[in-house]
C-alpha positions, 0 to 999 in steps of 0.5 A: 500500500505504501508503495502505491502512495509513494508512486502517486505522490511522485507522479503528482510532484512530477506533473505538478498536479498537486496544489502549489507547494504540496510539500510545505504542508509538512510542518515539523512538530518542533519548529526551529529546534527540539531542545525540550526541557524534561528536567527543571533542575537542568534549566541553566545547562543551555541558553534556550529551550524549545516549546515551553508550556506556561504554567497558569501562574506564569501566564497570570504574572505576565498578564498582570505585568502587561496590565501594569505597564500599559496603565499609563499611555503616551500622550496623544501629541507624542503618539502623532509624532512617533507615527509621522516620523516613524521612518526618521526614527528607524533611519537614526537606528540604522545610522547608529547600529549599521548592520551590526544589530541584527544577526543573519537569519540563517534559520529562514530556509528551515522554517520557510522552505517556500523561499526556494522554487518548488523544483529545487525544494523537491531535489533537496528533499529527495536528497535529505529526507529520511524514509519516515519523512518521505512516507509522511509527505507521500501519505499527506499528498495522497490524502489531499489528492483523495480529498480533492477527488471527493470534492470534485465528485460532490460537485459533479465533476470528474478529475479530468474535467477539473484538471482541464479547467485548472490547466486552462486557467493556469495557461491563461494566467501564464499567457497574461504574465508573458504578455505583460513582460513583453510590454513592460520591462521592470527589475526581475521581469525575466525571472520565473520565481520572485520574492519580496522581503518587506522591511529588509533593514540592513539585510539580515534576511536578504543575504542568507536568501541571496546566498541560497539563490545564487545558483538559481539565476531564474529567481529574483529578490526584491527588498524594501524598507522605508528607512533610506539608510537601511536600503543604502546599507543593503546596496553597499554590502559586498554580497549585493547583486543587482542582477538578482536583487532590487533594493528600494525605499518604500513605505508599505503604509502608503497604499498609493505608492507604486512598486517597481513591478506589477501586481500579481507576480510574486511567488513569496512575500516575506514579512518577518518582524515588520508588521509589529512596528506599524500602527495597528490601525494601518496593519490591515491595509498593509496586508491587503496591499501585499496580498495583491502583489502575490500571484495565485498560489503565492505565499505570504510568510509571517513571523513576529512578536507574540503576546507576553513575549519578554520584550513586552513585559520589560516595557516600563510605565509610560511607554504604552501607546495603545493596547499591546502597542509600545514605543521604545526609548529610540522612538521605534515601536512594537506590537505583540500579536495573538494567533487569532489576530494574525489569522483574522488579518490575513483571512480578511485579505483573502489569504488561506491559512496554511500554518499559524502557530505560537512558538514558545521558548525559554531563554536563560541567562546562566550567569545571572540565573534568570529565566525569560519567556520568548513568544513568537507567532509564525504563519504561512498564508496562501493566495487562492489559485484562480480555479479554486476561487472560481470552483463554485461557478464551474 
C-alpha cells in the first residue's frame, strides 16, 4: 500500500498536479529546534529551550505585568509624532547600529522552505529526507489528492474535467504574465520565481536568501524598507547583486505608492518582524496591499512578536501607546500579536491559512540565573489559485 502512495505522490510532484507547494504542508512538530526541557533542575545547562508550556501562574504574572505597564499611555501629541516620523526614527537606528544589530537569519530556509522554487525544494528533499519523512509527505499528498477527488465528485465533476479547467486557467494566467513582460520591462521581469522581503533593514534576511539563490539565476529578490539608510546599507554590502536583487525605499503604509513591478507576480512575500512596528490601525491595509502583489498560489510568510513575549513585559510605565502597542526609548515601536489576530488579518485579505502557530521558548541567562519567556507567532498564508476561487461557478 505504501508503495502505491509513494508512486502517486511522485507522479503528482512530477506533473505538478498537486496544489502549489504540496510539500510545505509538512510542518515539523518542533519548529526551529527540539531542545525540550524534561528536567527543571537542568534549566541553566543551555541558553534556550524549545516549546515551553506556561504554567497558569506564569501566564497570570505576565498578564498582570502587561496590565501594569500599559496603565499609563503616551500622550496623544507624542503618539502623532512617533507615527509621522516613524521612518526618521528607524533611519537614526540604522545610522547608529549599521548592520551590526541584527544577526543573519540563517534559520529562514528551515522554517520557510517556500523561499526556494518548488523544483529545487523537491531535489533537496529527495536528497535529505529520511524514509519516515518521505512516507509522511507521500501519505499527506495522497490524502489531499483523495480529498480533492471527493470534492470534485460532490460537485459533479470528474478529475479530468477539473484538471482541464485548472490547466486552462493556469495557461491563461501564464499567457497574461508573458504578455505583460513583453510590454513592460521592470527589475526581475525575466525571472520565473520572485520574492519580496518587506522591511529588509540592513539585510539580515536578504543575504542568507541571496546566498541560497545564487545558483538559481531564474529567481529574483526584491527588498524594501522605508528607512533610506537601511536600503543604502543593503546596496553597499559586498554580497549585493543587482542582477538578482532590487533594493528600494518604500513605505508599505502608503497604499498609493507604486512598486517597481506589477501586481500579481510574486511567488513569496516575506514579512518577518515588520508588521509589529506599524500602527495597528494601518496593519490591515498593509496586508491587503501585499496580498495583491502575490500571484495565485503565492505565499505570504509571517513571523513576529507574540503576546507576553519578554520584550513586552520589560516595557516600563509610560511607554504604552495603545493596547499591546509600545514605543521604545529610540522612538521605534512594537506590537505583540495573538494567533487569532494574525489569522483574522490575513483571512480578511483573502489569504488561506496554511500554518499559524505560537512558538514558545525559554531563554536563560546562566550567569545571572534568570529565566525569560520568548513568544513568537509564525504563519504561512496562501493566495487562492484562480480555479479554486472560481470552483463554485464551474
